[in-house]
C-alpha positions in Angstrom: -6.3 -12.9 3.5 -9.6 -11.7 2.2 -12.2 -12.9 0.0 -14.2 -10.5 -2.2 -17.3 -11.7 -3.8 -18.0 -10.5 -7.2 -21.2 -9.0 -7.8 -23.8 -11.1 -9.4 -24.1 -10.8 -13.1 -20.7 -8.9 -13.3 -18.0 -10.6 -15.1 -15.0 -8.3 -15.4 -11.7 -9.2 -17.1 -9.5 -9.1 -14.0 -6.3 -9.7 -15.7 -6.8 -6.7 -17.8 -7.8 -4.6 -14.7 -4.7 -5.6 -12.8 -2.5 -4.8 -15.9 -4.1 -1.3 -16.2 -3.9 -0.4 -12.5 -0.5 -2.2 -11.5 1.3 -3.1 -14.7 1.4 -6.8 -13.5 0.8 -9.6 -16.2 -0.4 -13.1 -15.5 -3.5 -15.4 -15.2 -5.5 -14.5 -12.2 -7.2 -18.0 -12.4 -3.8 -19.5 -11.5 -2.9 -16.8 -9.2 -0.7 -13.6 -9.6 1.7 -12.2 -7.4 3.1 -8.6 -7.8 4.4 -5.7 -5.6 2.8 -2.3 -5.2 4.4 0.6 -3.6 2.5 1.7 -0.4 0.6 -1.8 -0.2 3.4 -4.4 -0.5 3.4 -7.9 -2.1 -0.1 -8.8 -3.4 -1.4 -12.3 -4.2 -4.6 -12.5 -6.2 -6.4 -15.6 -7.3 -9.9 -15.9 -8.7 -12.1 -18.9 -8.0 -15.6 -18.7 -9.6 -17.1 -15.7 -8.1 -14.7 -15.1 -5.4 -11.5 -12.9 -5.4 -9.0 -14.0 -2.8 -6.4 -11.2 -2.0 -3.4 -11.9 0.3 -1.2 -8.7 1.0 2.2 -8.9 2.7 2.8 -5.2 3.9 6.1 -3.5 3.0 8.8 -3.1 5.6 8.8 0.8 5.2 5.3 2.5 5.2 4.5 5.3 2.7 2.8 8.5 3.4 1.3 8.5 -0.1 -2.5 8.0 0.7 -3.3 8.0 -3.1 -2.5 4.4 -3.1 -5.7 3.8 -1.1 -7.8 5.5 -3.6 -6.2 3.4 -6.3 -6.6 0.2 -4.5 -10.5 1.0 -3.8 -10.9 2.0 -7.4 -9.2 -1.4 -8.4 -11.7 -3.3 -6.1 -14.7 -1.6 -7.5 -13.8 -2.5 -11.1 -12.6 -6.0 -10.1 -15.8 -6.9 -8.0 -18.4 -4.3 -9.1 -19.0 -3.4 -5.4 -18.4 -0.2 -3.7 -16.4 0.2 -0.6 -19.7 0.5 1.5 -21.0 -2.6 -0.2 -17.8 -4.5 0.7 -17.7 -3.2 4.2 -21.2 -4.3 4.6 -20.3 -8.0 3.5 -17.4 -8.1 5.8 -19.7 -7.1 8.7 -21.8 -10.2 7.9 -18.5 -12.6 8.0 -18.6 -15.1 11.1 -15.2 -15.8 12.7 
């Protein structure tokens, strides 16, 4: 499970973003579960300015690497942060 902080001052319509990228409908405030080829079962929930994402990988792996680009583009639109900014944030997380 990962928590992604949404950029300060950025207020996206995450429900609309999920629908446009993955075709899943629901309320992200309550939690949405959907399946994506190459990624697996995805649970997303938004609490205030944090997007919680839990992924259960598929049983069979895919060789289609375009799904990684699609996922990163989705996270950029949903959080307002680039891959580099998200990586820097995870480097600060204490375990």
